[in-house]
ZADO-1210 file (C-alpha; in nm, 4 decimals, padded with zeros to 6 digits):
<atoms>
<atom x="08.5193" y="11.0716" z="08.8115" code="UNK" pos="1"/>
<atom x="08.2251" y="10.8442" z="08.8885" code="UNK" pos="2"/>
<atom x="07.8854" y="11.0515" z="08.8662" code="UNK" pos="3"/>
<atom x="07.6480" y="11.0437" z="09.1597" code="UNK" pos="4"/>
<atom x="07.4249" y="10.7116" z="09.0796" code="UNK" pos="5"/>
<atom x="07.1036" y="10.9203" z="09.2483" code="UNK" pos="6"/>
<atom x="06.9075" y="10.9997" z="08.9273" code="UNK" pos="7"/>
<atom x="07.1687" y="10.9592" z="08.7255" code="UNK" pos="8"/>
<atom x="07.0283" y="10.8670" z="08.3982" code="UNK" pos="9"/>
<atom x="06.7508" y="11.1897" z="08.4311" code="UNK" pos="10"/>
<atom x="07.1192" y="11.3743" z="08.4763" code="UNK" pos="11"/>
<atom x="07.2773" y="11.2472" z="08.1780" code="UNK" pos="12"/>
<atom x="06.9671" y="11.3096" z="08.0114" code="UNK" pos="13"/>
<atom x="06.9862" y="11.6832" z="08.1019" code="UNK" pos="14"/>
<atom x="07.3487" y="11.6843" z="07.9622" code="UNK" pos="15"/>
<atom x="07.2485" y="11.5715" z="07.6533" code="UNK" pos="16"/>
<atom x="07.0028" y="11.8405" z="07.5930" code="UNK" pos="17"/>
<atom x="07.2621" y="12.1078" z="07.6853" code="UNK" pos="18"/>
<atom x="07.4711" y="11.9628" z="07.4612" code="UNK" pos="19"/>
<atom x="07.2431" y="11.9472" z="07.2229" code="UNK" pos="20"/>
<atom x="07.1227" y="12.3202" z="07.2661" code="UNK" pos="21"/>
<atom x="07.4615" y="12.5002" z="07.2782" code="UNK" pos="22"/>
<atom x="07.5584" y="12.2778" z="06.9573" code="UNK" pos="23"/>
<atom x="07.2527" y="12.3646" z="06.7893" code="UNK" pos="24"/>
<atom x="07.3176" y="12.7675" z="06.8670" code="UNK" pos="25"/>
<atom x="07.7131" y="12.7103" z="06.7637" code="UNK" pos="26"/>
<atom x="07.5098" y="12.5609" z="06.4338" code="UNK" pos="27"/>
<atom x="07.3559" y="12.8410" z="06.3517" code="UNK" pos="28"/>
<atom x="07.5651" y="13.0770" z="06.4215" code="UNK" pos="29"/>
<atom x="07.8577" y="12.9456" z="06.1487" code="UNK" pos="30"/>
<atom x="07.5315" y="12.9522" z="05.9170" code="UNK" pos="31"/>
<atom x="07.5056" y="13.2782" z="05.9635" code="UNK" pos="32"/>
<atom x="07.9383" y="13.3225" z="05.8815" code="UNK" pos="33"/>
<atom x="07.8715" y="13.1599" z="05.6057" code="UNK" pos="34"/>
<atom x="07.5887" y="13.2933" z="05.4688" code="UNK" pos="35"/>
<atom x="07.8004" y="13.6218" z="05.4954" code="UNK" pos="36"/>
<atom x="08.0794" y="13.4686" z="05.3129" code="UNK" pos="37"/>
<atom x="08.3027" y="13.2181" z="05.5658" code="UNK" pos="38"/>
<atom x="08.1717" y="12.9216" z="05.3301" code="UNK" pos="39"/>
<atom x="08.4769" y="12.6740" z="05.4700" code="UNK" pos="40"/>
<atom x="08.3658" y="12.7636" z="05.8356" code="UNK" pos="41"/>
<atom x="08.1745" y="12.4249" z="05.8731" code="UNK" pos="42"/>
<atom x="08.4744" y="12.2434" z="05.7285" code="UNK" pos="43"/>
<atom x="08.7069" y="12.4307" z="05.9535" code="UNK" pos="44"/>
<atom x="08.4952" y="12.3525" z="06.2819" code="UNK" pos="45"/>
<atom x="08.4622" y="11.9526" z="06.2216" code="UNK" pos="46"/>
<atom x="08.8418" y="11.9716" z="06.1557" code="UNK" pos="47"/>
<atom x="08.9085" y="12.1256" z="06.4640" code="UNK" pos="48"/>
<atom x="08.6223" y="12.0640" z="06.7253" code="UNK" pos="49"/>
<atom x="08.4494" y="11.7492" z="06.5893" code="UNK" pos="50"/>
<atom x="08.1002" y="11.6699" z="06.5887" code="UNK" pos="51"/>
<atom x="07.7770" y="11.5851" z="06.7891" code="UNK" pos="52"/>
<atom x="07.6028" y="11.3559" z="06.6092" code="UNK" pos="53"/>
<atom x="07.2073" y="11.4196" z="06.5083" code="UNK" pos="54"/>
<atom x="06.9860" y="11.2168" z="06.7102" code="UNK" pos="55"/>
<atom x="06.8050" y="11.1258" z="07.0109" code="UNK" pos="56"/>
<atom x="06.9881" y="11.0156" z="07.3835" code="UNK" pos="57"/>
<atom x="06.9349" y="10.6456" z="07.2769" code="UNK" pos="58"/>
<atom x="07.0897" y="10.6785" z="06.9522" code="UNK" pos="59"/>
<atom x="07.3616" y="10.9347" z="07.0206" code="UNK" pos="60"/>
<atom x="07.5324" y="10.8033" z="07.3787" code="UNK" pos="61"/>
<atom x="07.6555" y="10.4264" z="07.3967" code="UNK" pos="62"/>
<atom x="07.4745" y="10.2655" z="07.7133" code="UNK" pos="63"/>
<atom x="07.8102" y="10.0633" z="07.7877" code="UNK" pos="64"/>
<atom x="07.9698" y="10.3888" z="07.8394" code="UNK" pos="65"/>
<atom x="07.7634" y="10.7152" z="07.8704" code="UNK" pos="66"/>
<atom x="07.9633" y="10.9364" z="08.0837" code="UNK" pos="67"/>
<atom x="08.2536" y="10.9363" z="07.8333" code="UNK" pos="68"/>
<atom x="08.0623" y="10.9916" z="07.5312" code="UNK" pos="69"/>
<atom x="07.8758" y="11.2470" z="07.7080" code="UNK" pos="70"/>
<atom x="08.1996" y="11.3834" z="07.8359" code="UNK" pos="71"/>
<atom x="08.3358" y="11.3659" z="07.4915" code="UNK" pos="72"/>
<atom x="08.0526" y="11.5632" z="07.3537" code="UNK" pos="73"/>
<atom x="08.0467" y="11.8715" z="07.6457" code="UNK" pos="74"/>
<atom x="08.3698" y="11.9086" z="07.4599" code="UNK" pos="75"/>
<atom x="08.3008" y="11.9255" z="07.1575" code="UNK" pos="76"/>
<atom x="07.9904" y="12.1238" z="07.2002" code="UNK" pos="77"/>
<atom x="08.1661" y="12.3830" z="07.4087" code="UNK" pos="78"/>
<atom x="08.4529" y="12.4062" z="07.0984" code="UNK" pos="79"/>
<atom x="08.1794" y="12.4616" z="06.8211" code="UNK" pos="80"/>
<atom x="08.0084" y="12.6978" z="07.0222" code="UNK" pos="81"/>
<atom x="08.3895" y="12.9165" z="07.1129" code="UNK" pos="82"/>
<atom x="08.5187" y="12.8499" z="06.7106" code="UNK" pos="83"/>
<atom x="08.1828" y="12.9225" z="06.5432" code="UNK" pos="84"/>
<atom x="08.1819" y="13.2595" z="06.7604" code="UNK" pos="85"/>
<atom x="08.5014" y="13.3676" z="06.7425" code="UNK" pos="86"/>
<atom x="08.5553" y="13.3405" z="06.3695" code="UNK" pos="87"/>
<atom x="08.2785" y="13.4981" z="06.2937" code="UNK" pos="88"/>
<atom x="08.4064" y="13.7748" z="06.5597" code="UNK" pos="89"/>
<atom x="08.7318" y="13.8064" z="06.2972" code="UNK" pos="90"/>
<atom x="08.4686" y="13.8317" z="05.9593" code="UNK" pos="91"/>
<atom x="08.3485" y="14.1761" z="06.1624" code="UNK" pos="92"/>
<atom x="08.3842" y="14.2484" z="06.4997" code="UNK" pos="93"/>
<atom x="08.0397" y="14.4376" z="06.5100" code="UNK" pos="94"/>
<atom x="07.8602" y="14.1403" z="06.5113" code="UNK" pos="95"/>
<atom x="07.8946" y="14.1141" z="06.8584" code="UNK" pos="96"/>
<atom x="07.5390" y="14.2521" z="06.8451" code="UNK" pos="97"/>
<atom x="07.3567" y="14.0197" z="06.6695" code="UNK" pos="98"/>
<atom x="07.5231" y="13.7391" z="06.8747" code="UNK" pos="99"/>
<atom x="07.4116" y="13.8967" z="07.1633" code="UNK" pos="100"/>
<atom x="07.0586" y="13.9558" z="07.0362" code="UNK" pos="101"/>
<atom x="07.0664" y="13.5961" z="06.9159" code="UNK" pos="102"/>
<atom x="07.2259" y="13.4347" z="07.2237" code="UNK" pos="103"/>
<atom x="06.8665" y="13.6573" z="07.4445" code="UNK" pos="104"/>
<atom x="06.6471" y="13.5465" z="07.2022" code="UNK" pos="105"/>
<atom x="06.7253" y="13.1619" z="07.2034" code="UNK" pos="106"/>
<atom x="06.7166" y="13.2151" z="07.5696" code="UNK" pos="107"/>
<atom x="06.3796" y="13.3982" z="07.5869" code="UNK" pos="108"/>
<atom x="06.2160" y="13.1307" z="07.3689" code="UNK" pos="109"/>
<atom x="06.2920" y="12.8701" z="07.5912" code="UNK" pos="110"/>
<atom x="06.0100" y="12.9893" z="07.7910" code="UNK" pos="111"/>
<atom x="06.1048" y="12.9388" z="08.1353" code="UNK" pos="112"/>
<atom x="05.8217" y="13.0354" z="08.3038" code="UNK" pos="113"/>
<atom x="05.8386" y="13.2678" z="08.6177" code="UNK" pos="114"/>
<atom x="06.0431" y="13.1653" z="08.9104" code="UNK" pos="115"/>
<atom x="06.0440" y="13.3162" z="09.2485" code="UNK" pos="116"/>
<atom x="06.2740" y="13.1869" z="09.4920" code="UNK" pos="117"/>
<atom x="06.6606" y="13.2269" z="09.3919" code="UNK" pos="118"/>
<atom x="06.7169" y="12.8803" z="09.4712" code="UNK" pos="119"/>
<atom x="06.5602" y="12.7242" z="09.1885" code="UNK" pos="120"/>
<atom x="06.6471" y="13.0108" z="08.9792" code="UNK" pos="121"/>
<atom x="06.9968" y="12.8672" z="09.0216" code="UNK" pos="122"/>
<atom x="06.9122" y="12.5365" z="08.9504" code="UNK" pos="123"/>
<atom x="06.6943" y="12.6137" z="08.6685" code="UNK" pos="124"/>
<atom x="06.9911" y="12.7545" z="08.4949" code="UNK" pos="125"/>
<atom x="07.2144" y="12.5031" z="08.5690" code="UNK" pos="126"/>
<atom x="07.0004" y="12.2745" z="08.3533" code="UNK" pos="127"/>
<atom x="07.0462" y="12.4873" z="08.0841" code="UNK" pos="128"/>
<atom x="07.3986" y="12.6367" z="08.0420" code="UNK" pos="129"/>
<atom x="07.6813" y="12.3498" z="07.9653" code="UNK" pos="130"/>
<atom x="07.9364" y="12.3772" z="08.2215" code="UNK" pos="131"/>
<atom x="08.1314" y="12.0737" z="08.2826" code="UNK" pos="132"/>
<atom x="07.9699" y="11.7239" z="08.3597" code="UNK" pos="133"/>
<atom x="07.6863" y="11.7170" z="08.6403" code="UNK" pos="134"/>
<atom x="07.9493" y="11.5459" z="08.8524" code="UNK" pos="135"/>
<atom x="08.2128" y="11.8244" z="08.8158" code="UNK" pos="136"/>
<atom x="08.2602" y="12.0555" z="09.1133" code="UNK" pos="137"/>
<atom x="08.2408" y="12.4055" z="08.9289" code="UNK" pos="138"/>
<atom x="08.0322" y="12.6223" z="09.1038" code="UNK" pos="139"/>
<atom x="07.9779" y="12.7051" z="09.5011" code="UNK" pos="140"/>
<atom x="07.7122" y="12.8966" z="09.6186" code="UNK" pos="141"/>
<atom x="07.8108" y="13.1638" z="09.8840" code="UNK" pos="142"/>
<atom x="07.4888" y="13.3614" z="09.9415" code="UNK" pos="143"/>
<atom x="07.0986" y="13.3076" z="09.8914" code="UNK" pos="144"/>
<atom x="06.7895" y="13.4770" z="10.0323" code="UNK" pos="145"/>
<atom x="06.4533" y="13.6110" z="09.8474" code="UNK" pos="146"/>
<atom x="06.6102" y="13.8374" z="09.5818" code="UNK" pos="147"/>
<atom x="06.9874" y="13.7449" z="09.5164" code="UNK" pos="148"/>
<atom x="07.1911" y="13.3721" z="09.4656" code="UNK" pos="149"/>
<atom x="07.5610" y="13.4490" z="09.4398" code="UNK" pos="150"/>
<atom x="07.8082" y="13.1993" z="09.4173" code="UNK" pos="151"/>
<atom x="08.1971" y="13.1715" z="09.3074" code="UNK" pos="152"/>
<atom x="08.3132" y="12.9837" z="09.0326" code="UNK" pos="153"/>
<atom x="08.5614" y="12.6856" z="09.1312" code="UNK" pos="154"/>
<atom x="08.6337" y="12.5448" z="08.7690" code="UNK" pos="155"/>
<atom x="08.6528" y="12.7342" z="08.4335" code="UNK" pos="156"/>
<atom x="08.5318" y="12.4508" z="08.2242" code="UNK" pos="157"/>
<atom x="08.5326" y="12.6964" z="07.9454" code="UNK" pos="158"/>
<atom x="08.8182" y="12.8557" z="07.8996" code="UNK" pos="159"/>
<atom x="09.0192" y="12.5354" z="07.7215" code="UNK" pos="160"/>
<atom x="08.7567" y="12.5875" z="07.4811" code="UNK" pos="161"/>
<atom x="08.7893" y="12.9631" z="07.3666" code="UNK" pos="162"/>
<atom x="09.1680" y="12.9566" z="07.4090" code="UNK" pos="163"/>
<atom x="09.2206" y="12.6992" z="07.1153" code="UNK" pos="164"/>
<atom x="08.9595" y="12.8989" z="06.8797" code="UNK" pos="165"/>
<atom x="09.1771" y="13.1898" z="07.0097" code="UNK" pos="166"/>
<atom x="08.9024" y="13.3724" z="07.1177" code="UNK" pos="167"/>
<atom x="08.8793" y="13.6354" z="07.4269" code="UNK" pos="168"/>
<atom x="08.6829" y="13.4779" z="07.7108" code="UNK" pos="169"/>
<atom x="08.4829" y="13.7985" z="07.7811" code="UNK" pos="170"/>
<atom x="08.3041" y="13.7391" z="07.4852" code="UNK" pos="171"/>
<atom x="08.1463" y="13.3849" z="07.6360" code="UNK" pos="172"/>
<atom x="08.1279" y="13.5506" z="07.9743" code="UNK" pos="173"/>
<atom x="07.8792" y="13.8449" z="07.7980" code="UNK" pos="174"/>
<atom x="07.7127" y="13.5864" z="07.5465" code="UNK" pos="175"/>
<atom x="07.5919" y="13.3614" z="07.8459" code="UNK" pos="176"/>
<atom x="07.5100" y="13.6579" z="08.0522" code="UNK" pos="177"/>
<atom x="07.3175" y="13.7418" z="07.7252" code="UNK" pos="178"/>
<atom x="07.1050" y="13.3809" z="07.7046" code="UNK" pos="179"/>
<atom x="07.0615" y="13.3495" z="08.1089" code="UNK" pos="180"/>
<atom x="06.8952" y="13.7612" z="08.1017" code="UNK" pos="181"/>
<atom x="06.6931" y="13.5942" z="07.8219" code="UNK" pos="182"/>
<atom x="06.5933" y="13.2782" z="07.9878" code="UNK" pos="183"/>
<atom x="06.4617" y="13.4323" z="08.2793" code="UNK" pos="184"/>
<atom x="06.3145" y="13.7338" z="08.1142" code="UNK" pos="185"/>
<atom x="05.9296" y="13.6790" z="08.2617" code="UNK" pos="186"/>
<atom x="06.0538" y="13.6410" z="08.6362" code="UNK" pos="187"/>
<atom x="06.3316" y="13.9644" z="08.5564" code="UNK" pos="188"/>
<atom x="06.5961" y="13.8464" z="08.6586" code="UNK" pos="189"/>
<atom x="06.9850" y="13.8881" z="08.5216" code="UNK" pos="190"/>
<atom x="07.3464" y="13.7610" z="08.5686" code="UNK" pos="191"/>
<atom x="07.5835" y="13.9900" z="08.7087" code="UNK" pos="192"/>
<atom x="07.9555" y="13.9380" z="08.7328" code="UNK" pos="193"/>
<atom x="08.2437" y="14.1736" z="08.7721" code="UNK" pos="194"/>
<atom x="08.5225" y="13.9266" z="08.7926" code="UNK" pos="195"/>
<atom x="08.4107" y="13.6077" z="08.6371" code="UNK" pos="196"/>
<atom x="08.4727" y="13.4503" z="08.9671" code="UNK" pos="197"/>
<atom x="08.1990" y="13.5213" z="09.1577" code="UNK" pos="198"/>
<atom x="07.8688" y="13.5577" z="09.0079" code="UNK" pos="199"/>
<atom x="07.5345" y="13.6169" z="09.0930" code="UNK" pos="200"/>
<atom x="07.1352" y="13.5841" z="09.0177" code="UNK" pos="201"/>
<atom x="06.9336" y="13.8812" z="09.1093" code="UNK" pos="202"/>
<atom x="06.5666" y="13.9663" z="09.0746" code="UNK" pos="203"/>
<atom x="06.5301" y="14.3466" z="08.9495" code="UNK" pos="204"/>
</atoms>
């Protein structure tokens, strides 16, 4: 599927930013695991997931095939995050609290300004959370007012990576919530879900 051509370059650069953000989070988690004894983890992740090259958008993404390269690196970053988290938790399930703190702190340190419009909050969340490609229909908003925006998942873009990693998709959604809650800390907005099919951002 081709991306909508309107503003496609901005969307492509934002997609690359998200790839880099979540790949860097995976790198830091893997480094923590290495420091705590899993010395072969980077080799294991590289072998199973591939790698995202270092560099700016113009250096990494082939201008002749931007959609294909962004799609490939989106999948690589998803898998690297899933593998890093899963392998760390195999070392010690108690590391889940450290992972939650790390994801919340990462969201907070992005220093998003206070947001008073829930539709804008939803758009902001989508500009930071890696969830397929920009042209993928992954969410459908079903309700919005001044305190809440609710949506349902159309496509789960995370399950495949977590299955390949031998991990639990519930762990991903916990860490996603931590990241988003940190992202919107100034706005007192939190993410809610009961079944990983319907989600909402709600102002506290």
